[in-house]
Backbone atoms as SQL, in Angstrom:
CREATE TABLE atoms (id INTEGER PRIMARY KEY, chain TEXT, resi INTEGER, resn TEXT, atom TEXT, x REAL, y REAL, z REAL);
INSERT INTO atoms VALUES
  (1, 'A', 1, 'MET', 'N', 0.829, -1.164, 0.000),
  (2, 'A', 1, 'MET', 'CA', 0.000, 0.000, 0.000),
  (3, 'A', 1, 'MET', 'C', 0.892, 1.253, 0.000),
  (4, 'A', 2, 'VAL', 'N', 0.596, 2.180, -0.896),
  (5, 'A', 2, 'VAL', 'CA', 1.360, 3.415, -0.993),
  (6, 'A', 2, 'VAL', 'C', 0.650, 4.485, -0.161),
  (7, 'A', 3, 'THR', 'N', 1.400, 5.153, 0.693),
  (8, 'A', 3, 'THR', 'CA', 0.804, 6.222, 1.497),
  (9, 'A', 3, 'THR', 'C', 1.478, 7.551, 1.171),
  (10, 'A', 4, 'GLY', 'N', 0.784, 8.625, 1.456),
  (11, 'A', 4, 'GLY', 'CA', 1.354, 9.946, 1.241),
  (12, 'A', 4, 'GLY', 'C', 1.394, 10.387, -0.202),
  (13, 'A', 5, 'VAL', 'N', 0.704, 9.663, -1.081),
  (14, 'A', 5, 'VAL', 'CA', 0.693, 10.029, -2.492),
  (15, 'A', 5, 'VAL', 'C', -0.579, 10.819, -2.778),
  (16, 'A', 6, 'GLN', 'N', -0.411, 11.984, -3.382),
  (17, 'A', 6, 'GLN', 'CA', -1.559, 12.795, -3.755),
  (18, 'A', 6, 'GLN', 'C', -1.790, 12.671, -5.249),
  (19, 'A', 7, 'THR', 'N', -3.049, 12.637, -5.625),
  (20, 'A', 7, 'THR', 'CA', -3.357, 12.630, -7.049),
  (21, 'A', 7, 'THR', 'C', -3.497, 14.066, -7.518),
  (22, 'A', 8, 'CYS', 'N', -3.146, 14.289, -8.753),
  (23, 'A', 8, 'CYS', 'CA', -3.243, 15.633, -9.325),
  (24, 'A', 8, 'CYS', 'C', -4.638, 15.828, -9.896),
  (25, 'A', 9, 'ALA', 'N', -5.245, 16.942, -9.540),
  (26, 'A', 9, 'ALA', 'CA', -6.550, 17.275, -10.107),
  (27, 'A', 9, 'ALA', 'C', -6.370, 17.670, -11.574),
  (28, 'A', 10, 'LEU', 'N', -7.337, 17.297, -12.380),
  (29, 'A', 10, 'LEU', 'CA', -7.283, 17.661, -13.784),
  (30, 'A', 10, 'LEU', 'C', -7.524, 19.162, -13.933),
  (31, 'A', 11, 'PRO', 'N', -6.853, 19.792, -14.886),
  (32, 'A', 11, 'PRO', 'CA', -7.019, 21.233, -15.043),
  (33, 'A', 11, 'PRO', 'C', -8.347, 21.603, -15.691),
  (34, 'A', 12, 'ILE', 'N', -8.777, 22.801, -15.412),
  (35, 'A', 12, 'ILE', 'CA', -9.912, 23.427, -16.086),
  (36, 'A', 12, 'ILE', 'C', -9.309, 24.548, -16.926),
  (37, 'A', 13, 'TYR', 'N', -9.748, 24.658, -18.169),
  (38, 'A', 13, 'TYR', 'CA', -9.233, 25.683, -19.072),
  (39, 'A', 13, 'TYR', 'C', -10.250, 26.803, -19.194),
  (40, 'A', 14, 'LEU', 'N', -9.812, 28.021, -18.884),
  (41, 'A', 14, 'LEU', 'CA', -10.655, 29.200, -18.997),
  (42, 'A', 14, 'LEU', 'C', -10.155, 30.036, -20.167),
  (43, 'A', 15, 'PHE', 'N', -11.026, 30.297, -21.115),
  (44, 'A', 15, 'PHE', 'CA', -10.686, 31.154, -22.246),
  (45, 'A', 15, 'PHE', 'C', -11.309, 32.521, -21.982),
  (46, 'A', 16, 'LEU', 'N', -10.485, 33.578, -22.060),
  (47, 'A', 16, 'LEU', 'CA', -10.878, 34.900, -21.582),
  (48, 'A', 16, 'LEU', 'C', -11.019, 35.916, -22.703),
  (49, 'A', 17, 'SER', 'N', -11.745, 36.993, -22.413),
  (50, 'A', 17, 'SER', 'CA', -12.019, 38.024, -23.420),
  (51, 'A', 17, 'SER', 'C', -10.788, 38.838, -23.799),
  (52, 'A', 18, 'ASN', 'N', -9.708, 38.741, -23.042),
  (53, 'A', 18, 'ASN', 'CA', -8.477, 39.463, -23.385),
  (54, 'A', 18, 'ASN', 'C', -7.571, 38.636, -24.301),
  (55, 'A', 19, 'GLY', 'N', -8.074, 37.492, -24.780),
  (56, 'A', 19, 'GLY', 'CA', -7.308, 36.647, -25.690),
  (57, 'A', 19, 'GLY', 'C', -6.415, 35.633, -24.998),
  (58, 'A', 20, 'LYS', 'N', -6.398, 35.615, -23.685),
  (59, 'A', 20, 'LYS', 'CA', -5.561, 34.692, -22.921),
  (60, 'A', 20, 'LYS', 'C', -6.390, 33.521, -22.430),
  (61, 'A', 21, 'PHE', 'N', -5.695, 32.468, -21.972),
  (62, 'A', 21, 'PHE', 'CA', -6.395, 31.369, -21.324),
  (63, 'A', 21, 'PHE', 'C', -5.624, 30.947, -20.086),
  (64, 'A', 22, 'LEU', 'N', -6.343, 30.383, -19.147),
  (65, 'A', 22, 'LEU', 'CA', -5.752, 29.871, -17.920),
  (66, 'A', 22, 'LEU', 'C', -5.978, 28.375, -17.849),
  (67, 'A', 23, 'SER', 'N', -4.974, 27.647, -17.436),
  (68, 'A', 23, 'SER', 'CA', -5.086, 26.228, -17.126),
  (69, 'A', 23, 'SER', 'C', -4.906, 26.136, -15.620),
  (70, 'A', 24, 'ILE', 'N', -5.975, 25.765, -14.915),
  (71, 'A', 24, 'ILE', 'CA', -5.987, 25.892, -13.469),
  (72, 'A', 24, 'ILE', 'C', -6.877, 24.804, -12.861),
  (73, 'A', 25, 'THR', 'N', -6.554, 24.373, -11.650),
  (74, 'A', 25, 'THR', 'CA', -7.372, 23.336, -11.015),
  (75, 'A', 25, 'THR', 'C', -8.640, 23.949, -10.429),
  (76, 'A', 26, 'GLY', 'N', -9.673, 23.132, -10.317),
  (77, 'A', 26, 'GLY', 'CA', -10.981, 23.596, -9.882),
  (78, 'A', 26, 'GLY', 'C', -11.045, 24.122, -8.468),
  (79, 'A', 27, 'ASP', 'N', -10.158, 23.650, -7.586),
  (80, 'A', 27, 'ASP', 'CA', -10.213, 24.121, -6.207),
  (81, 'A', 27, 'ASP', 'C', -9.402, 25.391, -5.988),
  (82, 'A', 28, 'HIS', 'N', -8.750, 25.877, -7.028),
  (83, 'A', 28, 'HIS', 'CA', -8.005, 27.136, -6.936),
  (84, 'A', 28, 'HIS', 'C', -8.991, 28.290, -6.793),
  (85, 'A', 29, 'ARG', 'N', -8.688, 29.239, -5.923),
  (86, 'A', 29, 'ARG', 'CA', -9.540, 30.411, -5.747),
  (87, 'A', 29, 'ARG', 'C', -9.010, 31.555, -6.605),
  (88, 'A', 30, 'ILE', 'N', -9.938, 32.247, -7.246),
  (89, 'A', 30, 'ILE', 'CA', -9.561, 33.304, -8.174),
  (90, 'A', 30, 'ILE', 'C', -10.435, 34.542, -7.908),
  (91, 'A', 31, 'ARG', 'N', -9.875, 35.714, -8.112),
  (92, 'A', 31, 'ARG', 'CA', -10.634, 36.952, -7.881),
  (93, 'A', 31, 'ARG', 'C', -11.575, 37.223, -9.054),
  (94, 'A', 32, 'TYR', 'N', -12.780, 37.633, -8.692),
  (95, 'A', 32, 'TYR', 'CA', -13.735, 38.007, -9.722),
  (96, 'A', 32, 'TYR', 'C', -14.622, 39.134, -9.207),
  (97, 'A', 33, 'ASN', 'N', -15.274, 39.819, -10.126),
  (98, 'A', 33, 'ASN', 'CA', -16.158, 40.929, -9.800),
  (99, 'A', 33, 'ASN', 'C', -17.587, 40.421, -9.868),
  (100, 'A', 34, 'ASN', 'N', -18.274, 40.416, -8.728),
  (101, 'A', 34, 'ASN', 'CA', -19.644, 39.888, -8.706),
  (102, 'A', 34, 'ASN', 'C', -20.680, 40.961, -9.030),
  (103, 'A', 35, 'GLY', 'N', -20.225, 42.124, -9.480),
  (104, 'A', 35, 'GLY', 'CA', -21.127, 43.210, -9.833),
  (105, 'A', 35, 'GLY', 'C', -21.254, 44.249, -8.738),
  (106, 'A', 36, 'GLU', 'N', -20.921, 43.847, -7.525),
  (107, 'A', 36, 'GLU', 'CA', -20.968, 44.770, -6.396),
  (108, 'A', 36, 'GLU', 'C', -19.588, 45.013, -5.813),
  (109, 'A', 37, 'LYS', 'N', -18.762, 43.963, -5.815),
  (110, 'A', 37, 'LYS', 'CA', -17.414, 44.086, -5.253),
  (111, 'A', 37, 'LYS', 'C', -16.529, 42.976, -5.803),
  (112, 'A', 38, 'VAL', 'N', -15.233, 43.152, -5.612),
  (113, 'A', 38, 'VAL', 'CA', -14.273, 42.114, -5.991),
  (114, 'A', 38, 'VAL', 'C', -14.181, 41.138, -4.833),
  (115, 'A', 39, 'THR', 'N', -14.335, 39.862, -5.143),
  (116, 'A', 39, 'THR', 'CA', -14.287, 38.811, -4.132),
  (117, 'A', 39, 'THR', 'C', -13.599, 37.592, -4.743),
  (118, 'A', 40, 'VAL', 'N', -13.590, 36.466, -4.061),
  (119, 'A', 40, 'VAL', 'CA', -12.964, 35.252, -4.592),
  (120, 'A', 40, 'VAL', 'C', -14.004, 34.155, -4.788),
  (121, 'A', 41, 'LYS', 'N', -13.689, 33.264, -5.707),
  (122, 'A', 41, 'LYS', 'CA', -14.566, 32.143, -6.033),
  (123, 'A', 41, 'LYS', 'C', -13.678, 30.990, -6.468),
  (124, 'A', 42, 'GLU', 'N', -14.068, 29.763, -6.133),
  (125, 'A', 42, 'GLU', 'CA', -13.320, 28.606, -6.635),
  (126, 'A', 42, 'GLU', 'C', -13.579, 28.464, -8.125),
  (127, 'A', 43, 'VAL', 'N', -12.546, 28.107, -8.861),
  (128, 'A', 43, 'VAL', 'CA', -12.636, 28.005, -10.314),
  (129, 'A', 43, 'VAL', 'C', -13.750, 27.041, -10.737),
  (130, 'A', 44, 'LYS', 'N', -13.940, 25.956, -10.008),
  (131, 'A', 44, 'LYS', 'CA', -14.978, 24.976, -10.379),
  (132, 'A', 44, 'LYS', 'C', -16.383, 25.575, -10.314),
  (133, 'A', 45, 'ASN', 'N', -16.554, 26.714, -9.646),
  (134, 'A', 45, 'ASN', 'CA', -17.865, 27.357, -9.532),
  (135, 'A', 45, 'ASN', 'C', -18.053, 28.527, -10.492),
  (136, 'A', 46, 'LEU', 'N', -17.061, 28.793, -11.347),
  (137, 'A', 46, 'LEU', 'CA', -17.182, 29.863, -12.330),
  (138, 'A', 46, 'LEU', 'C', -18.151, 29.471, -13.436),
  (139, 'A', 47, 'LYS', 'N', -18.764, 30.483, -14.049),
  (140, 'A', 47, 'LYS', 'CA', -19.665, 30.270, -15.179),
  (141, 'A', 47, 'LYS', 'C', -19.226, 31.172, -16.331),
  (142, 'A', 48, 'VAL', 'N', -19.579, 30.786, -17.537),
  (143, 'A', 48, 'VAL', 'CA', -19.331, 31.637, -18.695),
  (144, 'A', 48, 'VAL', 'C', -20.034, 32.964, -18.445),
  (145, 'A', 49, 'GLY', 'N', -19.333, 34.056, -18.698),
  (146, 'A', 49, 'GLY', 'CA', -19.876, 35.383, -18.472),
  (147, 'A', 49, 'GLY', 'C', -19.405, 36.019, -17.177),
  (148, 'A', 50, 'ASP', 'N', -18.850, 35.209, -16.243),
  (149, 'A', 50, 'ASP', 'CA', -18.294, 35.776, -15.019),
  (150, 'A', 50, 'ASP', 'C', -17.154, 36.719, -15.378),
  (151, 'A', 51, 'LYS', 'N', -16.983, 37.747, -14.578),
  (152, 'A', 51, 'LYS', 'CA', -15.930, 38.739, -14.803),
  (153, 'A', 51, 'LYS', 'C', -14.787, 38.507, -13.825),
  (154, 'A', 52, 'LEU', 'N', -13.646, 38.065, -14.338),
  (155, 'A', 52, 'LEU', 'CA', -12.457, 37.888, -13.517),
  (156, 'A', 52, 'LEU', 'C', -11.741, 39.224, -13.391),
  (157, 'A', 53, 'VAL', 'N', -10.877, 39.326, -12.405),
  (158, 'A', 53, 'VAL', 'CA', -10.127, 40.550, -12.164),
  (159, 'A', 53, 'VAL', 'C', -8.713, 40.370, -12.703),
  (160, 'A', 54, 'GLU', 'N', -8.329, 41.244, -13.625),
  (161, 'A', 54, 'GLU', 'CA', -6.972, 41.241, -14.176),
  (162, 'A', 54, 'GLU', 'C', -6.271, 42.500, -13.687),
  (163, 'A', 55, 'LEU', 'N', -5.142, 42.326, -13.036),
  (164, 'A', 55, 'LEU', 'CA', -4.373, 43.485, -12.590),
  (165, 'A', 55, 'LEU', 'C', -3.748, 44.149, -13.804),
  (166, 'A', 56, 'LYS', 'N', -3.883, 45.458, -13.890),
  (167, 'A', 56, 'LYS', 'CA', -3.301, 46.187, -15.013),
  (168, 'A', 56, 'LYS', 'C', -1.828, 46.464, -14.783),
  (169, 'A', 57, 'ASN', 'N', -1.484, 46.945, -13.600),
  (170, 'A', 57, 'ASN', 'CA', -0.101, 47.268, -13.284),
  (171, 'A', 57, 'ASN', 'C', 0.191, 46.903, -11.837),
  (172, 'A', 58, 'VAL', 'N', 1.296, 46.254, -11.635),
  (173, 'A', 58, 'VAL', 'CA', 1.735, 45.919, -10.283),
  (174, 'A', 58, 'VAL', 'C', 3.189, 46.364, -10.160),
  (175, 'A', 59, 'THR', 'N', 3.483, 47.085, -9.108),
  (176, 'A', 59, 'THR', 'CA', 4.844, 47.528, -8.848),
  (177, 'A', 59, 'THR', 'C', 5.302, 46.945, -7.523),
  (178, 'A', 60, 'ILE', 'N', 6.471, 46.330, -7.505),
  (179, 'A', 60, 'ILE', 'CA', 7.052, 45.814, -6.270),
  (180, 'A', 60, 'ILE', 'C', 7.944, 46.917, -5.695),
  (181, 'A', 61, 'TYR', 'N', 7.661, 47.323, -4.475),
  (182, 'A', 61, 'TYR', 'CA', 8.398, 48.418, -3.853),
  (183, 'A', 61, 'TYR', 'C', 8.843, 48.006, -2.466),
  (184, 'A', 62, 'GLN', 'N', 10.121, 47.849, -2.267),
  (185, 'A', 62, 'GLN', 'CA', 10.714, 47.476, -0.981),
  (186, 'A', 62, 'GLN', 'C', 10.005, 46.274, -0.340),
  (187, 'A', 63, 'GLY', 'N', 9.795, 45.236, -1.132),
  (188, 'A', 63, 'GLY', 'CA', 9.230, 43.994, -0.605),
  (189, 'A', 63, 'GLY', 'C', 7.726, 43.979, -0.458),
  (190, 'A', 64, 'THR', 'N', 7.059, 45.053, -0.820),
  (191, 'A', 64, 'THR', 'CA', 5.602, 45.064, -0.761),
  (192, 'A', 64, 'THR', 'C', 5.047, 45.253, -2.166),
  (193, 'A', 65, 'THR', 'N', 3.827, 44.820, -2.379),
  (194, 'A', 65, 'THR', 'CA', 3.185, 44.972, -3.675),
  (195, 'A', 65, 'THR', 'C', 2.277, 46.187, -3.631),
  (196, 'A', 66, 'GLN', 'N', 2.432, 47.055, -4.593),
  (197, 'A', 66, 'GLN', 'CA', 1.594, 48.240, -4.673),
  (198, 'A', 66, 'GLN', 'C', 0.831, 48.183, -5.995),
  (199, 'A', 67, 'LEU', 'N', -0.486, 48.304, -5.929),
  (200, 'A', 67, 'LEU', 'CA', -1.289, 48.282, -7.144),
  (201, 'A', 67, 'LEU', 'C', -1.397, 49.687, -7.710),
  (202, 'A', 68, 'ILE', 'N', -1.173, 49.791, -9.006),
  (203, 'A', 68, 'ILE', 'CA', -1.297, 51.073, -9.693),
  (204, 'A', 68, 'ILE', 'C', -2.367, 50.908, -10.767),
  (205, 'A', 69, 'ASP', 'N', -3.278, 51.842, -10.849),
  (206, 'A', 69, 'ASP', 'CA', -4.397, 51.776, -11.793),
  (207, 'A', 69, 'ASP', 'C', -5.303, 50.586, -11.519),
  (208, 'A', 70, 'ASN', 'N', -5.093, 49.923, -10.390),
  (209, 'A', 70, 'ASN', 'CA', -5.971, 48.869, -9.899),
  (210, 'A', 70, 'ASN', 'C', -6.166, 47.723, -10.894),
  (211, 'A', 71, 'TYR', 'N', -7.380, 47.515, -11.412),
  (212, 'A', 71, 'TYR', 'CA', -7.665, 46.321, -12.200),
  (213, 'A', 71, 'TYR', 'C', -8.685, 46.614, -13.291),
  (214, 'A', 72, 'ARG', 'N', -8.873, 45.638, -14.155),
  (215, 'A', 72, 'ARG', 'CA', -9.960, 45.687, -15.136),
  (216, 'A', 72, 'ARG', 'C', -10.625, 44.319, -15.147),
  (217, 'A', 73, 'ASP', 'N', -11.874, 44.278, -15.564),
  (218, 'A', 73, 'ASP', 'CA', -12.607, 43.017, -15.645),
  (219, 'A', 73, 'ASP', 'C', -12.284, 42.302, -16.951),
  (220, 'A', 74, 'VAL', 'N', -12.164, 40.981, -16.869),
  (221, 'A', 74, 'VAL', 'CA', -11.944, 40.135, -18.027),
  (222, 'A', 74, 'VAL', 'C', -13.024, 39.057, -18.006),
  (223, 'A', 75, 'GLU', 'N', -13.802, 38.952, -19.066),
  (224, 'A', 75, 'GLU', 'CA', -14.923, 38.018, -19.088),
  (225, 'A', 75, 'GLU', 'C', -14.481, 36.601, -19.439),
  (226, 'A', 76, 'VAL', 'N', -15.069, 35.621, -18.758),
  (227, 'A', 76, 'VAL', 'CA', -14.855, 34.215, -19.092),
  (228, 'A', 76, 'VAL', 'C', -15.715, 33.895, -20.298),
  (229, 'A', 77, 'LEU', 'N', -15.087, 33.535, -21.433),
  (230, 'A', 77, 'LEU', 'CA', -15.803, 33.236, -22.654),
  (231, 'A', 77, 'LEU', 'C', -16.202, 31.779, -22.764),
  (232, 'A', 78, 'SER', 'N', -15.333, 30.874, -22.292),
  (233, 'A', 78, 'SER', 'CA', -15.661, 29.451, -22.316),
  (234, 'A', 78, 'SER', 'C', -14.862, 28.723, -21.236),
  (235, 'A', 79, 'ILE', 'N', -15.419, 27.593, -20.823),
  (236, 'A', 79, 'ILE', 'CA', -14.794, 26.751, -19.796),
  (237, 'A', 79, 'ILE', 'C', -14.762, 25.331, -20.316),
  (238, 'A', 80, 'THR', 'N', -13.580, 24.733, -20.305),
  (239, 'A', 80, 'THR', 'CA', -13.415, 23.346, -20.751),
  (240, 'A', 80, 'THR', 'C', -12.847, 22.529, -19.605),
  (241, 'A', 81, 'LYS', 'N', -13.520, 21.444, -19.277),
  (242, 'A', 81, 'LYS', 'CA', -13.065, 20.574, -18.173),
  (243, 'A', 81, 'LYS', 'C', -12.516, 19.290, -18.725);
């Protein structure tokens, strides 16, 4: 009997309105805009049309992350499991 072995979850592919795609596991949490505020959701619970949050500019300053120009919404166009 083998112990301590973890199985790898199969990836979910998200195709986005900015022309990019993500290959990510379903239990990964990702930021999205629910229409009222930016919050997190597990990838397995995303739906086509959900708006993910894409950081426009990030600057690293003395070991801290500073957001500049904040973010823009990127729509999920399709989901392949």
